[in-house]
C-alpha positions as CSV (number, residue, x, y, z in Angstrom):
1,M,-20.3,-22.4,13.3
2,A,-17.2,-20.6,12.3
3,D,-17.4,-18.6,15.6
4,L,-17.5,-21.8,17.6
5,V,-14.5,-23.2,15.8
6,Q,-12.5,-20.0,16.4
7,L,-13.6,-19.9,20.0
8,S,-12.6,-23.6,20.5
9,R,-9.2,-22.7,19.2
10,E,-8.9,-19.7,21.5
11,I,-10.0,-21.7,24.5
12,S,-7.4,-24.4,23.6
13,R,-4.7,-21.8,24.3
14,F,-6.3,-20.5,27.6
15,V,-3.6,-20.2,30.3
16,V,-3.9,-18.9,33.8
17,D,-0.9,-17.1,35.0
18,L,-0.8,-17.2,38.8
19,S,2.1,-14.6,39.1
20,D,-0.2,-11.9,37.6
21,L,-3.0,-13.0,40.0
22,K,-0.7,-12.6,43.1
23,R,0.4,-9.1,42.2
24,S,-2.8,-7.5,40.9
25,I,-5.5,-7.8,43.5
26,S,-6.1,-7.3,47.2
27,S,-5.1,-10.0,49.8
28,S,-8.7,-11.3,50.5
29,R,-9.8,-11.3,46.8
30,R,-6.4,-13.1,45.9
31,Q,-7.2,-15.8,48.6
32,R,-10.6,-16.4,47.2
33,N,-9.3,-16.6,43.6
34,L,-6.5,-18.9,44.7
35,K,-9.1,-21.2,46.4
36,T,-11.1,-21.2,43.3
37,I,-8.1,-22.1,41.2
38,S,-7.2,-24.9,43.6
39,Y,-10.7,-26.2,43.3
40,L,-10.6,-26.1,39.5
41,K,-7.4,-28.1,39.6
42,S,-8.7,-30.7,41.9
43,A,-11.8,-31.0,39.8
44,G,-9.9,-31.6,36.6
45,Y,-10.7,-28.4,34.9
46,L,-7.2,-26.9,35.1
47,R,-3.8,-28.6,34.7
48,P,-0.6,-27.1,35.9
49,I,2.0,-26.6,33.1
50,S,4.6,-24.8,35.2
51,Q,4.9,-23.5,38.9
52,T,3.1,-20.3,38.0
53,K,0.8,-21.4,35.0
54,C,-2.2,-23.6,34.4
55,E,-4.1,-24.6,31.3
56,L,-7.6,-25.5,30.6
57,T,-8.1,-29.3,30.4
58,D,-10.4,-31.0,28.0
59,L,-13.1,-31.2,30.7
60,G,-12.7,-27.5,31.3
61,K,-13.1,-26.8,27.6
62,I,-16.2,-28.9,27.5
63,S,-17.7,-27.0,30.4
64,V,-16.9,-23.6,28.9
65,L,-18.2,-24.5,25.4
66,R,-21.3,-26.2,27.0
67,E,-22.3,-22.8,28.5
68,L,-21.8,-21.1,25.1
69,I,-23.8,-23.8,23.2
70,K,-26.9,-23.0,25.3
71,R,-27.2,-19.7,23.6
72,R,-26.9,-21.1,20.1
73,R,-30.0,-21.6,17.9
74,S,-30.8,-24.3,15.3
75,D,-29.3,-23.9,11.8
76,G,-31.7,-26.3,10.1
77,K,-29.5,-29.3,10.4
78,L,-29.8,-32.3,12.6
79,R,-26.9,-33.9,14.5
80,I,-27.2,-37.6,15.2
81,I,-24.8,-39.4,17.5
82,I,-24.8,-43.2,17.1
83,F,-22.6,-45.3,19.4
84,D,-22.1,-48.9,20.5
85,I,-19.8,-48.8,23.6
86,P,-18.7,-52.2,25.1
87,E,-19.8,-53.2,28.5
88,D,-16.3,-53.0,29.9
89,L,-16.5,-49.2,29.2
90,K,-19.8,-48.8,31.0
91,R,-18.6,-46.0,33.1
92,N,-17.4,-43.9,30.2
93,R,-20.7,-44.6,28.3
94,N,-22.7,-43.3,31.2
95,F,-20.6,-40.1,31.6
96,F,-20.8,-39.7,27.8
97,R,-24.6,-39.9,27.9
98,R,-24.6,-37.4,30.8
99,H,-22.5,-35.0,28.7
100,L,-24.9,-35.5,25.7
101,V,-27.8,-34.4,28.0
102,N,-25.9,-31.4,29.2
103,L,-25.2,-30.4,25.5
104,G,-29.0,-30.5,24.8
105,F,-29.1,-33.8,23.0
106,K,-32.3,-35.9,23.1
107,M,-32.4,-39.6,23.3
108,E,-34.1,-41.6,20.5
109,Q,-32.7,-44.9,21.7
110,K,-30.1,-45.5,24.4
111,S,-27.4,-45.4,21.8
112,V,-28.9,-42.9,19.3
113,W,-29.1,-39.2,20.3
114,Y,-29.9,-36.2,18.3
115,S,-29.8,-32.3,18.4
116,K,-30.6,-29.4,16.3
117,I,-28.0,-27.2,17.8
118,P,-24.6,-26.7,16.0
119,C,-22.1,-28.3,18.2
120,E,-19.9,-30.6,16.1
121,D,-16.7,-29.4,17.7
122,L,-17.9,-29.9,21.2
123,V,-19.2,-33.4,20.4
124,E,-15.8,-34.3,19.0
125,L,-14.1,-33.0,22.2
126,V,-16.4,-35.0,24.3
127,I,-15.9,-38.2,22.2
128,N,-12.1,-37.7,22.5
129,Y,-12.3,-36.9,26.2
130,H,-14.0,-40.2,27.0
131,H,-11.7,-42.1,24.6
132,L,-14.7,-43.4,22.5
133,N,-13.3,-42.6,19.0
134,K,-13.8,-46.3,17.9
135,Y,-17.3,-46.5,19.2
136,A,-19.2,-43.3,18.4
137,S,-20.1,-41.5,15.2
138,L,-21.6,-38.2,14.5
139,V,-23.8,-37.6,11.4
140,V,-25.0,-34.2,10.3
141,G,-27.8,-33.8,7.8
142,N,-30.4,-31.2,6.6
143,L,-33.9,-31.2,8.0
144,R,-36.8,-31.5,5.6
145,R,-40.5,-31.2,6.3
146,Y,-42.7,-33.6,4.5
């Protein structure tokens, strides 16, 4: 878990310097990379912070961390997300559910989801990204066999 916290902090400081990109590679590869960066900006994964630098957005952080979560294994604890999102935020609720599926959560009820994979930081990031702090809660507990 400490590794994920550290990685989350490092990703928060992730900045792409386009001036380095322009100098260091061949013309065709540079064009391909600039197209990729352009796509990442338009898709909301990168945000320009100056004319030559871009930073990773919350959506970009979620995507990067989601890929890393797939490699994690259960630590014997159960994470339960409980939410009650109003109807006027239906779109956010549906995207939130989609993110939960992508993170490996299973649905117990439409507003109760669970996972055995350590991902508290990522869940918090997803909740903040969708502005659902007032409506969603994460509970972490030990698993016991009866």
